[in-house]
C-alpha positions, 0 to 999 in steps of 0.5 A: 665450462669444459663442455661436459653434459648430463647423462640420460634424459635432460630436465624438461619443463612445459610452456603452454601456449594459449593465445585465445581470448575469452568470449563474453557474448553469452554470459547472461545478464542476471538481476543483481541479487542482494541480501540482508542478514540477521533479523532486519528491521528496516528492509527486505532484499530486492534485486538491483537495490541496495537499501537500508539493511542490505549488507551483501551484493551477489553478482551472478555470471551464470555458468561460464563453462556452458557459456563457452567463455574460454576452453581454459576458463577453469583456473581463470579469475574475475575482478568486479569493478564499481563506479558510483555517481560516475566518479570513476571505476574502482575494484570491488572486493578481491580477485575471485578464482574460477574453480572446478566447482564452477563446471556445474555451478554458476560463478558468483561474486559476493561483495559486502558493505565493508570489505576487509581486504578491498573496497566494499559497496558502502566504501565506494563513497569515501575512497580517496581516488573518487575525491576531486583535488581540493583547493586550499587557502591558508595564512602561512608566515603572515602571507596568504597562500593557495594550493591544491591537495590531491589525495593518494590513490587507494587511501581513505579519508573522511568525506564531507556529510554533503556527499553520501551514497543515498540516491546514487547509482553504482555501475558495475563491470567485470574483467575476466581472465582465463587460466593463461591470463588472457582477457577479451579484446574489449577489456571489460564485461559490462553489467547491464543492471545498475545497483540503485542506492535507496536509504542508508538509515532508518529515517529513510523509510517511506511513510503514510502521510494522509488518510481520507475516503471517497464518501461522506455522510451516513452509510450502513450495510444496506446503503448499496441496496437502496441505490446509493452505490454498488461499490464499497467505501474506499479508504485512501492513504497517501504515501511518500513512495509507491508501496508494494505488498507481499504476494498472496497477503491482504493487509487490513485496518481496524475501524472504531465502530463500537462493539462490532469492529469494522475492518477494511481490506487492502485492494490496490496501490498506485505506482505513480505520484500521487502514491495512493494505497486503497482499502475497501470497507463495507459496513456490517450489521452492528457497526456504528459510529453513533454515540449511544448516549447522545445519538450524534453521528461521529466521523469514522476513525481508525481503531487504536492498536492496544499493544502499541497505542497507535493506529496501524495497518495489520500486514497479516504476516507480510510486508508493505514496502517501497520498490527498493525494499524499505518497509513502510515506517512502523513503531520501533520494537513492533514485532509485526512491523505494522505500518503506522497510519495517521492518529485519529484526531490529527488534521490528516487522519480519516476522521478529520478529512471526511465526515463519514458516519457509519450506522449499522444498527437498525431502527427500533420496531414501531407499530403502524396505527389504523390504515385510513381511507378517504374518498375523492372529497377527502371524506374518511371511509371505514377504517381498515377497508378499501371500498368502491369510494376510496381514492386515497389510502393513508398509512401513518408511520411514526418517526422520532424527531427533536420533540419526541424524547421517548424514542430509542432511535437517537440516530434519527432523533438527533439528526442534523441537516449536515448529517442527513446527507449522503452524496450518492449521485456525484462524489465531487458535488454536494448533491442529494439529501438522504435521512433514511427511507421507508419501504412498504412491504405488502401481500394479498390473499383471499380472506380466510386463505391459509396460503403462505404470504408472498411478501414483496416491496410495494411501490417505491421507497419513501425518502425521509427528509430532514423536515420529517424529523424536525417538524412539529409532527412526529410521523410521516403520512404515506399516501397511496392513490387508488390508481397505484393500489389497483395497478395490476403490476403492484402486489395488492391485486395479485 
C-alpha cells in the first residue's frame, strides 16, 4: 500500500513453455497380448483374443522414447479406450503414467476383466453409457403413459441376457499426453488390432461331433504290400471349429484291437469348414478286431480310457484348441485335458460310421500235399516230377470254409460276403472284393546242391474269392501252365 519492496533477490517461479505436439507415427502396432492366471481349465492365452479364461489384456506401445513421440514424453500419461460392438467409446482402467523406467522399457497398459477404479474388459457390456434410451409404457393413476428413460453416464445397470460380450469385437484406441499436457492434433492413436471375444463360459468350448474313416473292409499290416493302398488309414474327426495343436506335439488315440493296442497319430487339421482333424493309423502285427470266439470281424472302435471311462485323444502334454485359445471339450476334472471323442456304439462314432475291420493275426500254417502234374489230355503224371509231357502243375492249398470246423483260422472260416471286401480302387465306389491272397514262393537248385536257396515270389498272387471260402471244397487249386513254369523270367528255371 505504501510502496515498500523486498530487499535482496525477489521470489521466483518457472513457467515451462512446451507447445510441441506428440508425434505418434512411429509407435509400433504390436499384437494385443492376453493372459490367464492360476490354473486355467478352459483356455490358453492367445494374442488378440479374449476367451473363456482370459483375465488380463496387455497393450504394448513399444518404447515411446525411441519412437520419438515427444522430447518430454517422460512424465506424460496415457489413457486406453474401448468400444464394444460399435456402441461407443469408454475409458478403460485408469490413466497410466509414463515414467523414467520407460526410457529403457516398453510402455504397456494392463486391463483386467474387472477394474476396481475403472471399467474392465468384461464391464464394457453393462456400462450405462452404452445402453440405448429405454422406452417405457405404464399405467399411472388408471391412465396409460409413455416415456423415455436414459441411464446416467458412468453408472452400471443390469443388461438383459440377450446382450453379452461373446462373439463381439472390441476396438481400441489411446490418448497420449506429454509432460506438458499436449496431445496430438489427431487426438487418438488408433490400435490396428481388435480384441475378439470368443467364449464366456465353459460350454463355449469347441467339441468333436463325429468320427469316421476313409476306408471300409478288412485291413492288416500287409494291406499296402499287396497293392491295396500305399497310404495309411485316415481316421477323421469333425469339429465345431478349426483346431490347432501345440507345436512339436503329436497327439494320439488308442484303438480297440485286442491284446495289442492300436495307435493312430495326429497328422493335420483343416482351417475351413468342414473342420476335419486327421489321424493316421497303420495296423501292426497282432492288432485285430476279430472276435476270437466267433471269428466275426468287428468294426474298429476307440478304446475307452480306464481312468475316466470315456474315449479320448491323448494330447501328449500339449493342447488342442480353437483359434481363440479355448480348449477342445474334455471330461471335467481330467488333469491331462484329453479331448473327448464320440463314445463307441453311438451313431456318430467310428465303429458305427464305418465297417472297418482290422486283422493283424496271420493265418495258421498249413501243409500243402503232393504237387500234381498233368499232360495235355489231363492225364496225371508222376507226382512230384516235371517231365516232358507235363502241361499243367496243380498245387492244392487247403482253405478253411463254413464246412470245416477244425481250423483255427476263424477269420476266414466265418467270412461273410460283406466282410470279404476291401475297396482298394476307389474310396467312393464299392469296387473290388478281396478275401485274402495266396502268393507262391519258389526257388530252383540243382539236385544235390548245398547252396542257400534264393526264394522269390513265383507268378502273381491268387486272390481268394468268397466262393473259395464257402463252397463244398475246402481248398483252392492253383494251376500253373508249362508255359508259365518254363518262362525264363520266372524263378523255376533260374
